Kinemage of the C-alpha trace (Angstrom):
@kinemage 1
@onewidth
@group {chain A} dominant
@subgroup {mainchain}
@vectorlist {calphas} color= white
{ca met a 1} P -20.434 66.114 -52.851
{ca pro a 2} L -18.881 64.137 -54.885
{ca gln a 3} L -15.554 65.184 -53.309
{ca tyr a 4} L -17.560 63.787 -50.048
{ca ser a 5} L -18.678 60.953 -51.661
{ca trp a 6} L -15.118 60.177 -52.843
{ca phe a 7} L -14.106 61.106 -49.020
{ca lys a 8} L -16.413 58.361 -47.272
{ca asn a 9} L -15.389 55.554 -49.505
{ca cys a 10} L -11.462 55.993 -48.566
{ca ser a 11} L -12.510 56.328 -45.631
{ca ala a 12} L -15.015 52.932 -46.231
{ca arg a 13} L -11.366 50.935 -47.537
{ca leu a 14} L -9.202 52.421 -44.711
{ca asn a 15} L -11.383 50.846 -41.697
{ca leu a 16} L -11.822 47.322 -43.528
{ca ser a 17} L -7.873 47.798 -44.046
{ca tyr a 18} L -7.159 48.524 -39.965
{ca thr a 19} L -9.724 45.895 -39.197
{ca ala a 20} L -7.835 43.064 -41.203
{ca ala a 21} L -4.740 44.114 -40.054
{ca arg a 22} L -5.648 43.915 -36.392
{ca arg a 23} L -7.577 40.741 -37.187
{ca gln a 24} L -4.281 39.471 -39.174
{ca ala a 25} L -2.179 40.653 -35.731
{ca ala a 26} L -4.388 39.035 -33.519
{ca gly a 27} L -4.112 35.781 -35.504
{ca val a 28} L 0.087 35.850 -35.444
{ca leu a 29} L -0.454 36.674 -31.709
{ca val a 30} L -2.337 33.790 -30.591
{ca leu a 31} L -0.031 31.165 -33.054
{ca tyr a 32} L 3.103 33.287 -30.980
{ca leu a 33} L 1.446 31.959 -27.437
{ca ala a 34} L 0.453 28.657 -28.331
{ca ala a 35} L 4.067 28.242 -29.497
{ca gly a 36} L 5.481 28.867 -26.385
{ca met a 37} L 3.150 27.095 -24.634
{ca ala a 38} L 3.978 23.880 -26.621
{ca ser a 39} L 7.736 24.677 -26.025
{ca ala a 40} L 6.998 24.875 -22.426
{ca ser a 41} L 5.158 21.613 -22.565
{ca ala a 42} L 7.705 20.010 -23.931
{ca gln a 43} L 10.426 21.448 -21.989
{ca thr a 44} L 8.365 20.140 -19.036
{ca ala a 45} L 7.908 16.456 -21.045
{ca ser a 46} L 12.004 16.580 -21.073
{ca ser a 47} L 12.671 16.580 -17.556
{ca val a 48} L 10.516 13.329 -16.746
{ca pro a 49} L 12.922 10.719 -17.520
{ca thr a 50} L 12.156 7.821 -20.531
{ca val a 51} L 10.429 4.456 -18.859
{ca glu a 52} L 13.311 2.799 -19.070
{ca thr a 53} L 15.628 4.927 -17.307
{ca ile a 54} L 13.318 4.870 -14.493
{ca val a 55} L 13.304 1.496 -14.601
{ca ala a 56} L 17.210 0.705 -14.734
{ca arg a 57} L 16.804 3.684 -11.958
{ca met a 58} L 14.879 1.908 -9.610
{ca ala a 59} L 16.758 -1.521 -10.221
{ca arg a 60} L 19.782 0.156 -9.264
{ca ala a 61} L 17.739 1.720 -5.837
{ca arg a 62} L 16.473 -1.609 -5.205
{ca ala a 63} L 19.911 -3.432 -5.385
{ca glu a 64} L 21.861 -1.093 -3.422
{ca asn a 65} L 19.214 -1.143 -1.135
{ca arg a 66} L 18.713 -5.096 -0.227
{ca ala a 67} L 22.569 -4.828 0.152
{ca ser a 68} L 22.291 -2.806 3.222
{ca phe a 69} L 20.137 -5.037 4.519
{ca arg a 70} L 20.740 -6.583 8.113
{ca pro a 71} L 18.552 -8.813 10.339
{ca tyr a 72} L 15.843 -7.668 11.798
{ca thr a 73} L 13.136 -8.408 13.846
{ca val a 74} L 9.483 -6.384 13.418
{ca thr a 75} L 6.281 -6.430 15.231
{ca arg a 76} L 2.927 -5.733 13.624
{ca asp a 77} L -0.229 -5.557 14.409
{ca tyr a 78} L -2.458 -6.284 12.058
{ca lys a 79} L -6.404 -5.895 12.570
{ca leu a 80} L -9.250 -7.115 10.329
{ca phe a 81} L -12.664 -5.666 9.221
{ca gly a 82} L -15.477 -6.415 7.732
{ca lys a 83} L -17.958 -4.083 6.515
{ca asp a 84} L -17.886 -1.254 8.884
{ca glu a 85} L -13.933 -0.378 8.864
{ca ser a 86} L -14.378 2.020 12.206
{ca asn a 87} L -14.960 -1.287 13.873
{ca ser a 88} L -12.512 -3.541 13.895
{ca lys a 89} L -12.948 -7.745 14.645
{ca ser a 90} L -9.519 -8.754 15.556
{ca glu a 91} L -6.203 -7.834 16.022
{ca val a 92} L -3.339 -9.882 15.534
{ca ile a 93} L 0.448 -8.979 16.779
{ca ala a 94} L 2.958 -10.832 15.260
{ca asp a 95} L 6.978 -10.997 15.116
{ca val a 96} L 8.947 -11.302 11.965
{ca ala a 97} L 12.443 -11.915 12.015
{ca phe a 98} L 14.442 -11.776 8.615
{ca val a 99} L 17.424 -12.522 7.582
{ca pro a 100} L 19.563 -11.615 5.085
{ca pro a 101} L 19.492 -12.671 2.124
{ca asp a 102} L 15.888 -14.804 1.871
{ca ser a 103} L 15.539 -16.408 5.761
{ca lys a 104} L 12.377 -14.663 7.346
{ca lys a 105} L 9.747 -16.224 10.141
{ca tyr a 106} L 7.160 -15.252 12.020
{ca ala a 107} L 5.412 -15.891 14.809
{ca ile a 108} L 1.726 -15.253 15.986
{ca gln a 109} L 2.053 -13.475 19.910
{ca lys a 110} L -1.104 -12.462 20.541
{ca thr a 111} L -4.907 -12.398 19.025
{ca asn a 112} L -8.245 -10.256 20.212
{ca gly a 113} L -11.361 -10.731 18.855
{ca ser a 114} L -12.601 -13.079 15.618
{ca arg a 115} L -10.519 -16.330 15.171
{ca leu a 116} L -10.958 -15.361 11.868
{ca gly a 117} L -7.851 -11.981 11.674
{ca lys a 118} L -5.412 -15.336 13.011
{ca met a 119} L -5.797 -17.265 10.220
{ca ile a 120} L -5.784 -14.930 7.543
{ca val a 121} L -2.769 -13.173 9.546
{ca arg a 122} L -1.369 -16.651 8.712
{ca arg a 123} L -1.781 -17.173 5.238
{ca ile a 124} L -0.534 -13.431 4.254
{ca leu a 125} L 2.888 -14.205 6.545
{ca ala a 126} L 2.825 -17.791 4.930
{ca ser a 127} L 2.906 -16.109 1.864
{ca glu a 128} L 5.507 -13.171 2.666
{ca val a 129} L 7.784 -16.142 3.653
{ca glu a 130} L 7.359 -17.326 0.064
{ca ile a 131} L 7.777 -14.156 -1.400
{ca thr a 132} L 11.360 -13.444 0.530
{ca arg a 133} L 12.896 -16.865 -0.295
{ca asp a 134} L 12.125 -16.441 -4.216
{ca tyr a 135} L 12.052 -12.622 -4.496
{ca thr a 136} L 13.731 -12.610 -7.625
{ca ser a 137} L 10.552 -14.084 -8.885
{ca thr a 138} L 7.713 -11.448 -7.689
{ca asp a 139} L 11.027 -8.597 -8.057
{ca leu a 140} L 9.897 -5.141 -9.711
{ca ser a 141} L 12.084 -6.426 -12.950
{ca pro a 142} L 11.915 -6.106 -16.350
{ca glu a 143} L 11.527 -10.022 -16.575
{ca asn a 144} L 8.559 -10.157 -14.144
{ca tyr a 145} L 6.965 -6.645 -15.233
{ca gly a 146} L 6.169 -4.502 -18.209
{ca phe a 147} L 6.075 -0.765 -17.238
{ca arg a 148} L 4.126 2.485 -18.806
{ca phe a 149} L 4.885 5.514 -17.528
{ca leu a 150} L 1.512 7.027 -16.229
{ca his a 151} L 1.763 10.827 -14.665
{ca glu a 152} L 4.192 12.521 -12.145
{ca glu a 153} L 2.286 12.903 -8.642
{ca asp a 154} L 3.398 14.041 -5.082
{ca val a 155} L 3.485 11.378 -2.064
{ca asn a 156} L 3.626 12.808 1.132
{ca gly a 157} L 5.588 16.004 -0.150
{ca gln a 158} L 7.952 13.861 -2.371
{ca arg a 159} L 7.673 13.726 -6.054
{ca cys a 160} L 7.011 10.704 -7.768
{ca tyr a 161} L 6.805 9.260 -11.081
{ca val a 162} L 3.940 6.507 -11.024
{ca leu a 163} L 4.169 3.852 -12.963
{ca glu a 164} L 1.600 1.032 -14.312
{ca met a 165} L 2.588 -2.262 -13.817
{ca leu a 166} L 1.985 -5.253 -16.694
{ca pro a 167} L 2.749 -8.792 -14.920
{ca arg a 168} L 3.770 -11.251 -17.286
{ca arg a 169} L 2.887 -14.244 -16.432
{ca lys a 170} L -0.622 -14.792 -14.284
{ca asp a 171} L 1.216 -15.087 -10.781
{ca lys a 172} L -0.654 -14.904 -7.358
{ca his a 173} L 2.289 -13.012 -6.191
{ca leu a 174} L 1.963 -10.936 -9.196
{ca leu a 175} L 0.519 -7.507 -9.133
{ca arg a 176} L -1.606 -5.889 -11.790
{ca gly a 177} L -1.551 -1.869 -10.577
{ca asp a 178} L 0.125 1.353 -10.008
{ca val a 179} L 3.573 1.837 -8.242
{ca trp a 180} L 5.021 5.378 -6.884
{ca val a 181} L 8.784 5.534 -7.854
{ca asp a 182} L 10.135 8.144 -5.214
{ca ala a 183} L 11.731 11.223 -7.775
{ca asn a 184} L 14.742 11.627 -6.347
{ca thr a 185} L 16.146 7.964 -4.392
{ca tyr a 186} L 13.988 5.953 -7.322
{ca leu a 187} L 12.952 4.037 -4.740
{ca ile a 188} L 9.318 2.625 -3.502
{ca arg a 189} L 7.146 4.811 -2.126
{ca arg a 190} L 3.692 2.973 -3.110
{ca phe a 191} L 2.439 0.227 -4.846
{ca glu a 192} L -1.080 -1.040 -5.229
{ca gly a 193} L -2.784 -3.638 -7.178
{ca arg a 194} L -4.533 -6.747 -7.498
{ca pro a 195} L -2.977 -10.665 -8.246
{ca ala a 196} L -2.499 -11.712 -11.832
{ca arg a 197} L -3.894 -14.420 -10.898
{ca asn a 198} L -6.836 -14.914 -8.078
{ca pro a 199} L -4.522 -16.936 -5.106
{ca ser a 200} L -8.032 -18.952 -3.812
{ca trp a 201} L -11.491 -19.640 -4.317
{ca trp a 202} L -12.207 -18.918 -0.999
{ca val a 203} L -11.747 -14.861 -2.066
{ca arg a 204} L -12.324 -12.405 -5.075
{ca asp a 205} L -11.862 -8.768 -5.672
{ca val a 206} L -8.248 -8.830 -3.856
{ca his a 207} L -7.115 -5.752 -3.674
{ca val a 208} L -3.537 -4.152 -1.862
{ca ala a 209} L -1.849 -1.453 -1.035
{ca leu a 210} L 1.711 -1.417 0.437
{ca ala a 211} L 3.644 1.303 1.987
{ca tyr a 212} L 7.303 2.191 2.010
{ca gly a 213} L 9.669 3.927 4.051
{ca asp a 214} L 12.815 3.948 5.888
{ca val a 215} L 13.951 2.251 9.372
{ca gly a 216} L 17.854 2.682 10.135
{ca gly a 217} L 18.867 2.724 6.982
{ca met a 218} L 16.809 0.380 5.193
{ca trp a 219} L 13.960 0.795 2.412
{ca leu a 220} L 10.997 -1.643 3.912
{ca gln a 221} L 7.782 -1.915 3.795
{ca thr a 222} L 5.771 -0.837 6.963
{ca ala a 223} L 2.317 -0.513 6.355
{ca ser a 224} L 0.137 -2.355 4.092
{ca lys a 225} L -4.327 -2.741 3.323
{ca ser a 226} L -5.823 -5.492 1.757
{ca thr a 227} L -9.513 -5.703 0.611
{ca ala a 228} L -11.255 -8.860 -0.692
{ca gln a 229} L -14.789 -10.836 -1.052
{ca ala a 230} L -15.219 -13.745 0.972
{ca arg a 231} L -17.358 -16.349 -0.506
{ca ile a 232} L -18.882 -16.355 2.526
{ca leu a 233} L -17.922 -14.272 4.824
{ca gly a 234} L -18.408 -11.475 2.265
{ca pro a 235} L -16.617 -7.925 2.183
{ca tyr a 236} L -12.746 -8.019 4.977
{ca thr a 237} L -10.503 -5.592 5.387
{ca val a 238} L -7.225 -6.021 6.946
{ca ile a 239} L -4.836 -3.358 7.804
{ca ser a 240} L -1.807 -3.954 8.772
{ca arg a 241} L 1.347 -1.358 10.263
{ca asp a 242} L 5.025 -1.914 12.080
{ca val a 243} L 4.658 -0.783 15.555
{ca asn a 244} L 8.652 -1.506 16.800
{ca tyr a 245} L 11.876 -2.729 14.722
{ca gln a 246} L 14.594 -4.721 16.439
{ca ile a 247} L 17.936 -4.601 14.019
{ca ser a 248} L 20.398 -6.622 14.706
{ca glu a 249} L 24.371 -6.041 13.821
{ca pro a 250} L 27.177 -8.736 13.442
{ca leu a 251} L 29.643 -7.703 16.039
{ca ala a 252} L 32.830 -9.768 14.902
{ca ala a 253} L 33.304 -10.863 11.731
{ca gly a 254} L 32.662 -14.547 10.600
{ca ser a 255} L 30.863 -16.656 8.190
{ca ser a 256} L 28.912 -14.765 5.539
{ca asp a 257} L 27.152 -19.091 5.617
{ca gln a 258} L 23.499 -18.526 6.959
{ca lys a 259} L 23.390 -21.511 9.127
{ca gly a 260} L 26.398 -20.202 10.738
{ca phe a 261} L 24.410 -16.095 10.768
{ca leu a 262} L 21.465 -17.393 12.568
{ca thr a 263} L 23.568 -19.384 14.929
{ca arg a 264} L 25.584 -16.598 16.095
{ca met a 265} L 22.260 -14.598 16.160
{ca ser a 266} L 20.888 -17.377 18.649
{ca arg a 267} L 24.049 -17.361 20.194
{ca gly a 268} L 23.741 -13.499 21.733
{ca tyr a 269} L 26.860 -12.046 19.399
{ca leu a 270} L 24.197 -9.431 18.161
{ca arg a 271} L 24.318 -5.991 19.027
{ca his a 272} L 20.257 -4.915 19.490
{ca his a 273} L 18.817 -1.513 19.006
{ca glu a 274} L 15.307 -0.536 18.896
{ca ile a 275} L 12.971 1.707 16.774
{ca gln a 276} L 9.627 2.922 17.499
{ca arg a 277} L 6.967 3.453 14.136
{ca ala a 278} L 4.838 6.622 15.098
{ca ser a 279} L 1.341 5.192 15.152
{ca lys a 280} L -0.850 6.590 12.269
């Protein structure tokens, strides 16, 4: 019996040692896996450029894009909606003509429905002309915005860096919101936000969303959606899309002076080709 008792005690001690060893091994395995996951996470994070690098590459891409601008005229379709976005109250067709680097003019070609649509579209286009005339004051640059990296996201199958935009001053033409920057080209694919300063006493809760795309080798805004609360009329939404482009190419070398360029346009010394935008 004493031998049996001794054997039993030894077995118990062996079991305790085995159990402790298993627990220790399990703990080491957990730490190893955690370290591996942390390493993989750090590697993924390190593949994303710093926000300073993204902003610098974005500025370079935008400068190269501006250098590729040619004169063009775009036909735009605007639709005005009230509370019900399935039924438009007004439709406005406008032509917008651009001559690099900073000349833009517009003309309303057709209006159906409420006259309010025409009035709102005129204000939108007048603001666009003003921004084009002094684009450096509203450009997505460190002089106008602070930037903060948020996350990565796919837009139409393209990987993008999403940055938060922080306006450096209260300006109705600067937006507080987010910008989607293509991770390959560093061109802007989407842009959403609210004005840093309310544009008018008559409206509030303004929200703007802009979409961009390639048009004949130029990266341009091709669609927009604006929502707001009008103090008298209530909520409204304006949706625009580009339906046709006429892009002009100078045939002969001449003065780079803008006045001379506009004169050549009026006299027809330009070759035009059209680009139709697909309906969405």
